C-alpha positions as a printed NumPy array, in Angstrom:
array([[  0.986, -13.16 , -32.943],
       [  4.132, -11.286, -33.9  ],
       [  6.065, -12.596, -36.925],
       [  9.489, -11.615, -38.179],
       [ 12.203, -12.78 , -40.527],
       [ 14.876, -15.17 , -39.269],
       [ 17.521, -12.539, -39.784],
       [ 16.289, -10.722, -36.693],
       [ 17.689, -13.399, -34.403],
       [ 21.021, -11.605, -34.586],
       [ 19.726,  -8.855, -32.298],
       [ 18.486, -10.936, -29.391],
       [ 21.811, -11.8  , -27.77 ],
       [ 22.228,  -9.567, -24.719],
       [ 25.329,  -7.51 , -24.105],
       [ 27.33 ,  -8.639, -21.073],
       [ 25.736, -12.06 , -21.081],
       [ 27.887, -13.486, -18.299],
       [ 26.757, -12.199, -14.862],
       [ 29.187,  -9.838, -13.198],
       [ 29.589,  -8.272,  -9.778],
       [ 28.337,  -4.768,  -9.055],
       [ 30.265,  -2.084, -10.838],
       [ 32.053,  -4.386, -13.34 ],
       [ 32.018,  -3.868, -17.103],
       [ 32.965,  -6.147, -19.997],
       [ 36.318,  -4.397, -20.227],
       [ 37.379,  -4.553, -16.583],
       [ 39.961,  -7.117, -15.398],
       [ 37.428,  -9.35 , -13.677],
       [ 35.289,  -9.398, -16.858],
       [ 38.286, -10.468, -18.965],
       [ 39.126, -13.107, -16.375],
       [ 35.676, -14.653, -16.696],
       [ 36.052, -14.732, -20.492],
       [ 39.363, -16.572, -20.131],
       [ 37.787, -19.116, -17.789],
       [ 34.931, -19.692, -20.232],
       [ 37.356, -20.214, -23.106],
       [ 39.474, -22.621, -21.096],
       [ 36.452, -24.751, -20.162],
       [ 35.17 , -24.605, -23.768],
       [ 38.473, -25.774, -25.279],
       [ 38.726, -28.573, -22.724],
       [ 35.282, -29.827, -23.799],
       [ 36.235, -29.55 , -27.496],
       [ 39.337, -31.661, -26.841],
       [ 37.283, -34.352, -25.101],
       [ 34.822, -34.425, -28.026],
       [ 37.543, -34.276, -30.678],
       [ 36.185, -31.068, -32.247],
       [ 38.187, -28.379, -34.088],
       [ 41.431, -30.234, -33.387],
       [ 42.895, -30.298, -36.914],
       [ 43.479, -26.588, -37.461],
       [ 44.221, -24.343, -34.482],
       [ 43.261, -21.285, -36.529],
       [ 39.756, -22.733, -36.98 ],
       [ 39.293, -22.906, -33.231],
       [ 40.687, -19.39 , -32.865],
       [ 38.339, -18.082, -35.565],
       [ 35.24 , -19.603, -33.938],
       [ 36.245, -18.223, -30.559],
       [ 36.629, -14.735, -32.039],
       [ 32.999, -14.915, -33.189],
       [ 31.873, -16.173, -29.779],
       [ 33.931, -13.483, -28.049],
       [ 32.355, -10.817, -30.247],
       [ 28.947, -12.104, -29.178],
       [ 30.016, -11.99 , -25.502],
       [ 31.211,  -8.421, -25.757],
       [ 28.716,  -6.759, -28.095],
       [ 25.659,  -9.004, -28.219],
       [ 26.202,  -9.586, -31.965],
       [ 26.863, -13.147, -33.153],
       [ 29.509, -12.264, -35.717],
       [ 29.946, -14.16 , -38.973],
       [ 30.503, -17.853, -39.571],
       [ 34.107, -18.386, -40.71 ],
       [ 33.83 , -19.604, -44.318],
       [ 36.759, -22.008, -44.183],
       [ 35.302, -23.975, -41.27 ],
       [ 32.882, -26.851, -41.966],
       [ 29.4  , -25.968, -40.741],
       [ 28.992, -29.057, -38.601],
       [ 32.237, -28.323, -36.747],
       [ 31.322, -24.683, -36.117],
       [ 27.855, -25.581, -34.868],
       [ 29.262, -28.347, -32.675],
       [ 31.569, -25.761, -31.152],
       [ 28.585, -23.496, -30.436],
       [ 26.71 , -26.327, -28.725],
       [ 29.808, -27.122, -26.669],
       [ 29.945, -23.469, -25.652],
       [ 26.274, -23.683, -24.664],
       [ 27.032, -26.598, -22.341],
       [ 29.893, -24.706, -20.706],
       [ 27.775, -21.575, -20.307],
       [ 24.868, -23.564, -18.862],
       [ 27.163, -25.065, -16.223],
       [ 28.631, -21.64 , -15.442],
       [ 25.164, -20.139, -15.018],
       [ 23.662, -22.867, -12.841],
       [ 23.542, -20.557,  -9.793],
       [ 22.225, -17.559, -11.755],
       [ 18.626, -16.338, -11.479],
       [ 16.397, -18.579, -13.626],
       [ 14.93 , -15.857, -15.863],
       [ 18.398, -14.396, -16.53 ],
       [ 19.87 , -17.854, -17.228],
       [ 17.088, -18.695, -19.691],
       [ 17.599, -15.371, -21.463],
       [ 21.322, -16.036, -21.929],
       [ 20.833, -19.602, -23.134],
       [ 18.169, -18.464, -25.599],
       [ 20.661, -15.971, -26.979],
       [ 23.138, -18.826, -27.585],
       [ 20.37 , -20.674, -29.421],
       [ 19.85 , -17.514, -31.486],
       [ 23.549, -17.525, -32.386],
       [ 23.235, -21.149, -33.417],
       [ 20.169, -20.406, -35.574],
       [ 21.897, -17.425, -37.176],
       [ 24.665, -19.729, -38.43 ],
       [ 22.23 , -22.483, -39.396],
       [ 20.052, -20.125, -41.45 ],
       [ 22.199, -20.097, -44.631],
       [ 21.731, -23.846, -45.102],
       [ 18.044, -23.966, -44.184],
       [ 17.043, -23.03 , -47.701],
       [ 18.936, -25.924, -49.323],
       [ 17.095, -29.1  , -50.329],
       [ 19.596, -31.721, -49.322],
       [ 19.028, -34.996, -47.479],
       [ 22.398, -34.641, -45.747],
       [ 21.409, -31.185, -44.565],
       [ 18.123, -32.571, -43.233],
       [ 19.899, -35.288, -41.274],
       [ 22.54 , -32.906, -40.003],
       [ 20.023, -30.302, -38.87 ],
       [ 17.807, -32.92 , -37.302],
       [ 20.688, -34.305, -35.253],
       [ 21.544, -30.97 , -33.749],
       [ 18.013, -29.607, -33.499],
       [ 17.075, -32.754, -31.626],
       [ 19.864, -31.931, -29.202],
       [ 18.32 , -28.458, -28.728],
       [ 14.847, -30.017, -28.291],
       [ 13.519, -28.343, -31.444],
       [ 11.147, -30.228, -33.759],
       [ 12.104, -30.346, -37.444],
       [ 10.087, -31.407, -40.488],
       [  9.797, -30.527, -44.186],
       [  6.824, -30.067, -46.519],
       [  6.576, -30.006, -50.282],
       [  4.589, -27.325, -52.073],
       [  1.437, -29.464, -51.772],
       [  1.757, -29.581, -47.994],
       [  2.867, -33.23 , -47.885],
       [  5.376, -34.249, -45.22 ],
       [  8.647, -35.225, -46.926],
       [ 10.846, -35.264, -43.816],
       [  9.891, -35.966, -40.185],
       [ 12.647, -35.517, -37.633],
       [ 13.314, -37.581, -34.54 ],
       [ 12.33 , -34.708, -32.262],
       [  8.899, -34.591, -33.954],
       [  8.488, -38.299, -33.315],
       [  9.206, -37.686, -29.648],
       [  7.102, -34.52 , -29.321],
       [  4.001, -35.892, -31.062],
       [  4.448, -39.648, -30.536],
       [  4.042, -40.242, -34.302],
       [  6.791, -42.198, -36.096],
       [  7.997, -40.982, -39.483],
       [  6.628, -44.117, -41.161],
       [  3.058, -43.077, -40.31 ],
       [  3.213, -39.514, -41.605],
       [  5.681, -39.341, -44.496],
       [  3.783, -38.669, -47.718],
       [  0.64 , -37.52 , -45.937],
       [ -0.595, -33.948, -46.008],
       [  0.211, -32.174, -42.766],
       [ -3.295, -30.736, -42.39 ],
       [ -4.801, -34.228, -42.738],
       [ -2.503, -35.668, -40.099],
       [ -2.85 , -32.603, -37.864],
       [ -6.272, -30.966, -38.405],
       [ -5.434, -28.527, -35.614],
       [ -2.727, -26.949, -37.771],
       [ -5.297, -26.349, -40.509],
       [ -7.682, -24.743, -38.017],
       [ -5.04 , -22.279, -36.858],
       [ -4.871, -19.374, -39.334],
       [ -1.528, -18.168, -38.015],
       [  0.278, -21.298, -39.18 ],
       [ -1.308, -21.077, -42.643],
       [ -0.331, -17.395, -42.775],
       [  3.283, -18.321, -41.989],
       [  3.406, -20.722, -44.938],
       [  1.729, -18.239, -47.282],
       [  3.999, -15.381, -46.226],
       [  7.156, -17.497, -46.511],
       [  6.115, -18.486, -50.057],
       [  5.12 , -14.951, -51.012],
       [  8.206, -13.196, -49.64 ],
       [ 10.589, -16.116, -50.279],
       [ 12.006, -15.486, -46.81 ],
       [ 11.843, -17.262, -43.462],
       [  8.986, -16.324, -41.127],
       [  8.369, -17.058, -37.484],
       [  5.604, -16.865, -34.876],
       [  6.021, -16.764, -31.106],
       [  3.718, -18.625, -28.722],
       [  1.416, -19.985, -31.42 ],
       [ -1.511, -21.779, -29.77 ],
       [ -1.809, -25.368, -30.984],
       [ -4.29 , -27.919, -29.672],
       [ -2.944, -31.452, -29.901],
       [ -5.313, -34.418, -29.656],
       [ -2.932, -36.247, -27.342],
       [ -1.398, -33.4  , -25.327],
       [ -4.101, -30.734, -25.372],
       [ -3.268, -27.051, -25.691],
       [  0.374, -26.405, -26.508],
       [  2.339, -23.202, -27.135],
       [  4.81 , -23.355, -30.013],
       [  7.519, -21.122, -31.399],
       [  7.405, -21.874, -35.136],
       [  9.84 , -20.996, -37.946],
       [  9.016, -21.625, -41.589],
       [ 11.82 , -21.31 , -44.17 ],
       [ 11.252, -21.795, -47.92 ],
       [ 13.466, -24.396, -49.645],
       [ 14.75 , -23.558, -53.119],
       [ 15.014, -26.072, -55.963],
       [ 18.19 , -24.521, -57.353],
       [ 16.329, -22.938, -60.231],
       [ 14.827, -20.012, -58.374],
       [ 11.592, -21.757, -57.457],
       [ 10.348, -22.946, -54.081],
       [ 10.233, -26.705, -53.741],
       [  8.972, -26.858, -50.178],
       [  9.29 , -25.562, -46.649],
       [ 11.467, -26.414, -43.694],
       [  9.589, -26.029, -40.384],
       [ 11.204, -25.745, -36.947],
       [  8.907, -26.219, -33.954],
       [  9.929, -25.459, -30.388],
       [  7.383, -26.48 , -27.742],
       [  7.466, -23.738, -25.077],
       [  4.316, -24.821, -23.23 ],
       [  6.08 , -25.389, -19.922],
       [  7.765, -22.005, -20.163],
       [  4.424, -20.373, -21.041],
       [  2.71 , -22.086, -18.122],
       [  5.514, -21.061, -15.771],
       [  5.266, -17.469, -16.955],
       [  1.471, -17.512, -16.572],
       [  1.812, -18.93 , -13.059],
       [  4.442, -16.333, -12.241],
       [  2.207, -13.622, -13.685],
       [ -0.729, -14.821, -11.558],
       [  1.41 , -14.757,  -8.435],
       [  2.763, -11.345,  -9.425],
       [ -0.781,  -9.994,  -9.805],
       [ -1.794, -11.705,  -6.559],
       [  1.086, -10.092,  -4.676],
       [  0.406,  -6.77 ,  -6.409],
       [ -3.229,  -6.91 ,  -5.28 ],
       [ -2.187,  -7.657,  -1.706],
       [  0.304,  -4.79 ,  -1.731],
       [ -2.127,  -2.339,  -3.319],
       [ -5.068,  -3.187,  -1.054],
       [ -3.109,  -3.37 ,   2.202],
       [ -4.354,  -0.958,   4.86 ],
       [ -0.779,   0.035,   5.676],
       [  1.087,   2.478,   3.465],
       [  3.551,   0.522,   1.302],
       [  6.146,   2.46 ,  -0.685],
       [  9.01 ,   1.138,  -2.829],
       [ 12.051,   3.322,  -3.525],
       [ 14.882,   2.946,  -6.025],
       [ 18.545,   3.179,  -5.054],
       [ 18.317,   6.987,  -5.164],
       [ 15.337,   7.095,  -2.766],
       [ 12.889,   7.969,  -5.526],
       [  9.377,   6.539,  -5.347],
       [  8.648,   3.677,  -7.775],
       [  5.584,   2.188,  -6.062],
       [  2.874,   3.877,  -3.975],
       [ -0.085,   1.765,  -2.858],
       [ -3.62 ,   2.791,  -1.955],
       [ -2.731,   2.681,   1.742],
       [ -0.11 ,   5.364,   1.068],
       [ -2.693,   7.393,  -0.849],
       [ -5.056,   7.22 ,   2.141],
       [ -2.364,   8.104,   4.689],
       [ -0.527,  10.881,   2.865],
       [ -3.195,  12.187,   0.475],
       [ -1.19 ,  12.061,  -2.78 ],
       [ -2.286,   9.841,  -5.66 ],
       [  0.337,   7.458,  -7.054],
       [  0.674,   9.358, -10.331],
       [  1.49 ,  12.526,  -8.377],
       [  4.505,  11.079,  -6.543],
       [  6.016,   8.372,  -8.782],
       [  9.568,   9.369,  -9.655],
       [  9.749,  11.968,  -6.895],
       [ 12.106,  11.768,  -3.878],
       [ 10.775,  10.332,  -0.623],
       [ 11.527,  13.686,   1.026],
       [  8.199,  14.903,  -0.387],
       [  6.544,  13.427,   2.728],
       [  9.249,  14.535,   5.182],
       [  8.783,  17.814,   7.12 ],
       [ 11.18 ,  20.52 ,   5.983],
       [ 12.984,  20.969,   9.274],
       [ 16.614,  20.112,  10.131],
       [ 15.737,  17.306,  12.544],
       [ 13.482,  15.464,  10.076],
       [ 15.961,  15.914,   7.216],
       [ 18.804,  14.493,   9.323],
       [ 16.553,  11.629,  10.36 ],
       [ 15.656,  10.581,   6.789],
       [ 19.331,  10.699,   5.788],
       [ 20.243,   8.496,   8.754],
       [ 17.475,   5.997,   7.913],
       [ 18.663,   5.735,   4.285],
       [ 22.263,   5.119,   5.345],
       [ 21.238,   2.639,   8.039],
       [ 19.154,   0.626,   5.547],
       [ 22.074,   0.39 ,   3.118],
       [ 24.409,  -0.521,   5.966],
       [ 22.3  ,  -2.985,   8.014],
       [ 19.565,  -3.861,   5.544],
       [ 16.653,  -2.58 ,   7.619],
       [ 15.234,  -0.109,  10.129],
       [ 12.326,  -1.493,  12.13 ],
       [  9.508,   0.071,  14.179],
       [ 10.808,   3.605,  13.85 ],
       [  8.423,   6.39 ,  14.836],
       [  8.684,   9.597,  12.852],
       [  6.674,  12.607,  11.813],
       [  5.603,  12.817,   8.194],
       [  3.625,  15.425,   6.295],
       [  0.451,  14.959,   4.242],
       [ -0.653,  16.582,   1.015],
       [ -2.719,  19.168,   2.922],
       [  0.175,  20.051,   5.227],
       [ -0.921,  18.046,   8.276],
       [  1.703,  16.256,  10.326],
       [  1.098,  12.6  ,  11.158],
       [  3.01 ,  10.318,  13.473],
       [  3.886,   7.036,  11.757],
       [  5.533,   3.776,  12.72 ],
       [  7.68 ,   2.605,   9.813],
       [  9.767,  -0.38 ,   8.834],
       [ 12.181,   0.113,   5.946],
       [ 13.933,  -2.851,   4.326],
       [ 16.66 ,  -3.014,   1.693],
       [ 16.028,  -4.671,  -1.695],
       [ 18.879,  -6.495,  -3.471],
       [ 19.162,  -7.933,  -6.986],
       [ 20.335, -11.457,  -7.83 ],
       [ 23.969, -10.33 ,  -7.662],
       [ 23.525,  -8.907,  -4.164],
       [ 23.611,  -5.277,  -5.271],
       [ 21.466,  -2.756,  -3.374],
       [ 18.761,  -1.58 ,  -5.797],
       [ 16.261,   0.109,  -3.497],
       [ 14.138,  -0.315,  -0.395],
       [ 10.576,  -0.853,   0.741],
       [  8.716,   1.126,   3.405],
       [  5.719,  -0.128,   5.371],
       [  4.176,   2.673,   7.436],
       [  1.185,   2.934,   9.752],
       [ -0.438,   6.04 ,  11.203],
       [ -0.091,   5.841,  14.997],
       [ -1.254,   9.39 ,  15.742],
       [ -4.591,   8.24 ,  17.164],
       [ -2.956,   5.401,  19.082],
       [ -0.504,   7.788,  20.756],
       [ -3.334,  10.25 ,  21.504],
       [ -5.32 ,   7.494,  23.201],
       [ -2.239,   6.448,  25.165],
       [ -1.793,  10.028,  26.351],
       [ -5.462,  10.153,  27.316],
       [ -5.019,   6.933,  29.266],
       [ -2.048,   8.402,  31.115],
       [ -4.073,  11.533,  31.839],
       [ -6.996,   9.415,  33.006],
       [ -4.704,   7.589,  35.414],
       [ -3.568,  10.933,  36.799],
       [ -7.154,  12.13 ,  37.106],
       [ -8.145,   8.908,  38.812],
       [ -5.425,   9.5  ,  41.389],
       [ -6.633,  13.084,  41.864],
       [-10.2  ,  11.859,  42.271],
       [ -9.233,   9.251,  44.835],
       [ -7.276,  11.866,  46.745],
       [-10.24 ,  14.27 ,  46.599],
       [-12.624,  11.6  ,  47.81 ],
       [-10.272,  10.819,  50.664],
       [ -9.961,  14.397,  51.883],
       [-13.564,  15.437,  51.165],
       [-14.809,  13.929,  54.391],
       [-11.899,  15.353,  56.388],
       [-12.428,  18.958,  55.255],
       [-16.195,  18.786,  54.759],
       [-17.072,  19.086,  58.433],
       [-14.644,  21.961,  59.193],
       [-15.885,  23.864,  56.142],
       [-19.486,  23.421,  57.254],
       [-18.601,  24.642,  60.716],
       [-16.757,  27.706,  59.375],
       [-19.641,  28.576,  57.063],
       [-22.237,  28.177,  59.845],
       [-20.243,  30.247,  62.344],
       [-19.733,  32.975,  59.74 ],
       [-23.476,  33.063,  59.143],
       [-24.178,  33.325,  62.903],
       [-21.705,  36.204,  63.247],
       [-23.261,  37.985,  60.27 ],
       [-26.686,  37.778,  61.863],
       [-25.441,  39.05 ,  65.25 ],
       [-23.17 ,  41.855,  64.065],
       [-24.315,  45.407,  63.44 ],
       [-20.965,  46.49 ,  61.969],
       [-21.46 ,  46.712,  58.182],
       [-17.737,  46.451,  57.435],
       [-17.496,  43.369,  59.67 ],
       [-20.565,  41.802,  58.022],
       [-19.095,  42.287,  54.521],
       [-15.857,  40.591,  55.55 ],
       [-17.76 ,  37.685,  57.096],
       [-19.832,  37.342,  53.898],
       [-16.609,  37.17 ,  51.895],
       [-15.297,  34.435,  54.219],
       [-18.505,  32.44 ,  53.78 ],
       [-18.417,  32.878,  49.993],
       [-14.851,  31.607,  49.737],
       [-15.622,  28.668,  52.036],
       [-18.541,  27.769,  49.774],
       [-16.231,  27.953,  46.765],
       [-13.797,  25.538,  48.423],
       [-16.679,  23.175,  49.139],
       [-17.876,  23.409,  45.53 ],
       [-14.405,  22.599,  44.146],
       [-14.102,  19.564,  46.417],
       [-17.61 ,  18.458,  45.428],
       [-16.762,  18.724,  41.705],
       [-13.603,  16.701,  42.229],
       [-15.566,  14.017,  44.05 ],
       [-18.283,  14.037,  41.375],
       [-15.61 ,  13.727,  38.723],
       [-14.019,  10.649,  40.312],
       [-17.245,   8.98 ,  41.432],
       [-18.455,   6.12 ,  39.181],
       [-21.683,   6.951,  37.382],
       [-24.403,   4.97 ,  39.112],
       [-27.82 ,   6.562,  38.951],
       [-31.283,   5.287,  38.202],
       [-32.   ,   5.564,  34.481],
       [-35.522,   6.658,  33.597],
       [-37.458,   8.113,  30.685],
       [-37.305,  11.898,  30.838],
       [-38.872,  14.818,  28.999],
       [-36.143,  16.994,  27.397],
       [-38.43 ,  20.04 ,  27.511],
       [-39.106,  19.617,  31.254],
       [-35.37 ,  19.194,  31.917],
       [-34.621,  22.422,  30.037],
       [-37.321,  24.363,  31.89 ],
       [-36.044,  23.143,  35.282],
       [-32.425,  24.012,  34.409],
       [-33.44 ,  27.511,  33.278],
       [-35.381,  28.01 ,  36.522],
       [-32.314,  27.023,  38.586],
       [-29.865,  29.351,  36.806],
       [-32.407,  32.178,  36.624],
       [-31.258,  33.48 ,  40.018],
       [-27.613,  33.775,  38.912],
       [-26.456,  37.42 ,  38.992],
       [-24.68 ,  36.982,  35.624],
       [-28.053,  36.479,  33.96 ],
       [-29.583,  39.558,  35.529],
       [-30.974,  41.744,  32.744],
       [-30.14 ,  38.98 ,  30.221],
       [-32.643,  37.033,  28.149],
       [-32.978,  33.251,  27.817],
       [-35.1  ,  32.207,  24.836],
       [-36.736,  28.77 ,  24.828],
       [-37.446,  27.091,  21.466],
       [-38.933,  23.788,  22.59 ],
       [-40.491,  21.367,  20.095],
       [-43.8  ,  20.175,  21.609],
       [-43.594,  16.592,  20.324],
       [-39.931,  16.048,  21.079],
       [-39.168,  12.408,  21.913],
       [-38.268,  11.369,  25.47 ],
       [-34.738,  10.326,  26.384],
       [-33.319,   7.924,  28.946],
       [-30.888,   8.956,  31.646],
       [-30.339,   9.944,  35.227],
       [-32.402,  12.997,  36.142],
       [-29.768,  14.678,  38.325],
       [-26.969,  14.02 ,  35.827],
       [-28.799,  15.426,  32.803],
       [-29.961,  18.394,  34.858],
       [-26.333,  18.969,  35.89 ],
       [-25.252,  18.915,  32.212],
       [-27.841,  21.527,  31.195],
       [-27.138,  23.755,  34.201],
       [-23.413,  23.581,  33.416],
       [-23.95 ,  24.578,  29.78 ],
       [-26.252,  27.439,  30.808],
       [-23.754,  28.744,  33.378],
       [-20.984,  28.644,  30.756],
       [-23.242,  30.66 ,  28.46 ],
       [-23.87 ,  33.097,  31.331],
       [-20.101,  33.589,  31.704],
       [-19.775,  34.173,  27.948],
       [-22.44 ,  36.925,  27.781],
       [-21.703,  38.599,  31.125],
       [-19.621,  41.373,  29.549],
       [-21.583,  41.54 ,  26.276],
       [-24.258,  44.231,  25.831],
       [-27.602,  42.685,  24.938],
       [-26.241,  39.236,  25.792],
       [-28.724,  36.457,  25.082],
       [-29.035,  32.671,  25.334],
       [-31.166,  30.364,  23.166],
       [-32.111,  26.842,  24.264],
       [-33.675,  24.591,  21.651],
       [-35.036,  21.028,  21.562],
       [-35.932,  19.063,  18.44 ],
       [-36.106,  15.574,  16.978],
       [-33.225,  14.59 ,  14.684],
       [-33.94 ,  11.161,  13.205],
       [-33.245,   8.582,  15.906],
       [-31.829,  11.243,  18.214],
       [-33.017,  14.183,  20.277],
       [-31.057,  17.431,  20.021],
       [-30.758,  19.89 ,  22.91 ],
       [-28.735,  22.953,  21.928],
       [-27.535,  25.892,  24.036],
       [-26.452,  28.926,  21.99 ],
       [-25.19 ,  32.323,  23.129],
       [-24.004,  35.531,  21.473],
       [-21.09 ,  35.955,  23.847],
       [-17.344,  36.332,  23.374],
       [-16.887,  32.949,  21.656],
       [-14.068,  30.419,  21.936],
       [-10.691,  30.904,  20.175],
       [-10.064,  28.249,  17.454],
       [ -6.914,  27.002,  19.166],
       [ -8.925,  26.202,  22.311],
       [-11.715,  24.226,  20.626],
       [ -9.787,  20.898,  20.436],
       [ -9.168,  21.059,  24.212],
       [-12.52 ,  22.4  ,  25.407],
       [-13.55 ,  19.036,  26.904],
       [-10.134,  18.231,  28.401],
       [-10.098,  17.948,  32.198],
       [ -8.732,  20.994,  34.04 ],
       [ -8.788,  23.037,  30.821],
       [-10.587,  26.354,  31.253],
       [-10.708,  29.721,  29.513],
       [-11.977,  31.45 ,  32.637],
       [ -9.884,  33.702,  34.82 ],
       [ -8.031,  32.129,  37.771],
       [-10.411,  31.298,  40.593],
       [-13.45 ,  31.299,  38.295],
       [-13.535,  27.606,  37.441],
       [-11.851,  24.216,  37.84 ],
       [-11.998,  23.13 ,  34.182],
       [-13.924,  19.986,  35.127],
       [-17.453,  21.063,  34.212],
       [-17.421,  20.213,  30.504],
       [-15.369,  17.069,  31.148],
       [-18.088,  15.835,  33.503],
       [-20.78 ,  16.774,  30.944],
       [-18.957,  14.839,  28.226],
       [-18.696,  11.697,  30.34 ],
       [-22.345,  11.857,  31.409],
       [-23.535,  12.118,  27.798],
       [-21.131,   9.432,  26.546],
       [-22.365,   7.029,  29.212],
       [-25.852,   7.521,  27.758],
       [-24.56 ,   6.666,  24.231],
       [-24.856,  10.299,  23.204],
       [-22.424,  12.95 ,  22.074],
       [-21.652,  16.66 ,  22.51 ],
       [-20.55 ,  18.966,  19.712],
       [-19.352,  22.549,  19.954],
       [-19.232,  25.271,  17.321],
       [-17.848,  28.732,  17.948],
       [-16.354,  31.801,  16.361],
       [-14.603,  34.517,  18.391],
       [-16.901,  37.482,  18.932],
       [-19.962,  35.644,  17.607],
       [-20.788,  33.308,  20.462],
       [-20.827,  29.534,  20.835],
       [-23.28 ,  26.675,  20.361],
       [-23.18 ,  23.429,  22.339],
       [-25.263,  20.573,  20.901],
       [-26.205,  17.549,  22.995],
       [-27.415,  14.504,  21.022],
       [-29.158,  11.698,  22.927],
       [-30.824,   8.536,  21.606],
       [-34.595,   8.849,  21.558],
       [-36.689,   6.252,  23.361],
       [-40.367,   5.252,  23.004],
       [-42.998,   6.591,  25.356],
       [-44.368,   4.29 ,  28.084],
       [-47.722,   2.91 ,  27.007],
       [-50.597,   5.287,  27.796],
       [-48.399,   8.276,  28.747],
       [-47.479,  11.57 ,  27.067],
       [-44.165,  13.389,  27.051],
       [-45.594,  16.114,  29.309],
       [-46.352,  13.534,  31.99 ],
       [-42.716,  12.434,  32.187],
       [-40.381,  13.729,  34.85 ],
       [-38.004,  16.479,  33.902]])
């Protein structure tokens, strides 16, 4: 517990104790006007109480000391020619006026100012505290009782020689029951508290007043109390100490209020820190003063890296974003808030994220703008999903259109293809036969495109059965083996014998593997010594089927879009861009996933992961269809 001499009370009075509007100082006209109003109310109260009425210069002298306290935070000196009781009465009158003036001020600020008035009072009382005088005891007790401060005196043996009215009220013990008794006998708790004994010992040793703040004292009747205690030695006139004057201020309610406030502050701090959203607090200059864990997760910077830095650290360095942040700052100061604003921000690693932010102004008790708070949420994924939904709606419309026209053009295409084949068989003209073959090939391509569109839009509804991954791979390789792009190319099979079965539709999974193999064929078509590797293996609870080639590879900028519908890296007329999209949906519907890894010039690897399933009782993997 901190202890200090009573002389230090002179430094606690705050400068500019009367609240002022933003931008005012003690010297400005409005500040002087408030001082005049305070003096007028103070003198009116003195007149009603009949105080300082005999000599006008006495009143003027006391006011000069009070005015010095108002302006500088220093209590000034007690005018020697003024009786102590009149000067102190004037201070208490000033306290009443100030308390009425401050009734609408923030509680913590009001308490601080009133405590500083009490400090002024104590600073003037101090010179008489060391005098052993019954009149002084009665005088002090009268006014300390008014200030709700307990007052008692001890002799050098620790016996109670004076017990003030405030002590009777605070401890419910009348003076008649305690006078002449030793304090530690009447209050064992005081004896058990070393800090109080240390105060007495130090006051005697240094012959100077001592004090302790928030001393813990356990009363039998009131339980745990918190006391501010002052102990001042009393001289006997001959240079010796004859006893001690003790002032006790019970601050338990204030302590409890502060503890409650501290608990709520920590509670709110925990909520703010642990919130999933990014919460940032800025000062009036848009510098960061709070940065919660949600902000750390969203932007990547730790709090200690950004505190004190401008908010522009997370704003992209382009003219549009810079103008936007300036507008937001001005709008917040003007309107008090900006709500649900979407903006791009930048992370520690340079990524751009789309956020939805709400920024709100923060004001102090005088209504001055002192900063703002920002609550931000990453909506990048949400907007991406919304765009996918829009795209899906478009694709659904395309699919419905394709399904509608498939029947209408299917029959004519079949007829054209059949007639072309008949003419090829009947013609002996080689040039004519080549042109007819080209017609038939293009008709078949039209039919294939329509079929892919229909397959794309058709709901997945196929019998699910247990299948052998190895058998599926072997069948897919057999089908694509006749493709001209794989002529003189090698396909290597690396099939794990005991690979687990998977569940799915036979035709769909076969279509996925054929599609991946044909993509690999395209990739190695122009590569000397082009090769493809197909591998199966068990991976924990999954089965992996991978298709790897040493072809041209996929550019990095295309990888994020490789499964997008209608996205293709092939030349015009070579593909619809729906193949991998269909593969992705087939695998997802089976609770699996597809991954791709590629480097330009070094080929690509597609990995299909499917959940494994147990074998039917009494059967082997080789016996399963595939």
